[in-house]
N, C-alpha and C positions, 0 to 999 in steps of 0.2 A: 291293825295298823298303827303304828307309832308315829310320834313327832319326827323321829329321825327318818322313817320311810316317807312321810310327807315332805320333809326337808329334801331328801334326795329326788323325789319326783319333781319338786319345784326346781331344784338345780339343773336336772337333766332337761326339762322343758325350757328353761331360760337359756341355757348353754346352746341348745339346738336352734332356737328361734334367733338369738343374736348372732350366732356363727353363720347360719345358712342365710337368713333374710337380710341381715345388717352387714355381714362380713366383720363383725366385731367380737373380740374375746371378752368375756367377763371373768372377774376374780371373785371367789367365794369369801364371804365373811362368816363368823360364827352365827348360826341360826339360834333363835331363842323363842321362847313362849311368852307372849304378851297377855296379861290377864284381862285385857279388854276395857281398860280406862280410856278416857278421851285422848285422842291423838291430836296434837296441835301441829298443823302443816303450813307450809308455804310452798307454792310451786303447783304441780300437776298431780292429780290423783285420778285414776281410772278404777271403776268398780263394776264387777259382774256378779250375778247371782248364779248359784247352782241349785238344781232341784231334782228330785227323785226320791228314793228310799232314804237317802241322806240329803241334806240341804244345807246351804251356807253361802258365804261370800268370799270373793277374792279381790285383792286390790293390787294395783302397780303404782308406785308413787316415786317421784323424782323432782329435782329442782326445774324451774323454768328453763334454765340454761341447758340442762341435760336433756330435757324434752325436745328442744330445738336441735340438738346435736343427733339425738336418736332419729328423730324425724327426717333430718338431712341425710342420714345414712339410709334409711329405708326408701326415701323418695329421690335420693341422688340429687339433691339441690341444697342450697344453704338457706337457713332461717335465722334471722336476726331478731325476731319477735315471736311471741305466741300468737298464732292465728288459727282459723278453722282448720286449715291443712296440718298444722302441728297437733291440734287436739284430736283430729280424726286419726292420724298416724299413731298416736299414743294409745287411742281406743283399740286400733288394729293390733298393735304389739301386745296389748293386754289380752285381747281376744285370742291370739295365737298362743301365747304363753299359758294362760289359764285353761284354754281349750285342750291344749296338750296334757296339762295336769288332769283335767276331767277325763280324757281317754284313758290314762293310767288308772285313775280311781274306778272307772267303770269295770275294770277287770276284777276287782274285789267287791264293789258295791252295787253293781248292776247299772242299767242305763240311767243317764242323768241328762237334764237339760242345761244349757248355759244361756244367760240373758245377753241382750245387746249391751255393750259397755256404756256407762254413764261416765263422762270425763268432767272433772271440776278443776278450774284454774283459778288462783287468786293468792291472797296473802292473809295470813293470821285467821285461818279457818279451823275448825275442829270436826274430826270424824269420830263417830262411835256407833256401836251396835246397841239396838234397843234391848238386847238381852245380855245378861252377864255371860260373857264368852271369852274363851281362850284362843288366841291366834297363833298360828305357826308363822313366824316372821323370818325371812331369808334375804338378807342384805347382799349386795353385789357391788364391786367396783367396776366402772365402765367409763371410758373416755374421760379419765381422770376426776370422776365423781362418784357418788354412791346413790344406788336406788334400792327400793325394797319391794319384794313381792310377799303379800301376806295372804293367809287362807284360814278360814273358820269353817268347821264342818261339823254337823251333829245329825243324829237320827231325826228324820222328819216326824212331827207329831202324830200324823196319821198312821205311821207305821209302828211307832212306839219303841222307846229306848230299849226295853228288855229283849225284844225279839231280834234287834239288829245289833245291839252293843258288842256282842262277841266278835263281830267282824273287824273291830278296830281296837280290841283289847280296851274298850271304852267304859268307863264307869257311868252308869246312867245318871248319877246325880250331877255329873259335870256336862253342862250343855254344849260345849265345843271343844275341839282339839286345838 
């Protein structure tokens, strides 16, 4: 599995969720690989974990203003500030998007679990992985703003890189895609 294949899975899942559940079209930006340095953020970030023969993390991040707009579309009401309903809605959108990505991944990688989303809201915070990792980053335009879906995936240590690496054309010395 390549960066391009992961990008397409993320795009299909995101378009599907936003189109069906929010009635909103999203526009693609060029996807890229982030080498895993600290990411400085402001706004809302939701994180989920993936576990199985392959494990990793996925994130959904956007501005506070876009989080309120997305939540309004999902819940069919207007939000003027970030509150528990907005944070819960962004967690649910993250769960749907990355849950659909997980389902696509399972066709190649076998069964995987998905954690309950953790949602963070604030200003001037930093996110980073504890391992040196490469993230597939897929930005989208939506409701006149931009959001990102990120995914990092690697063979689980218990399985071993050498036995599973061939499934993703994955170099064992590279901890994540």
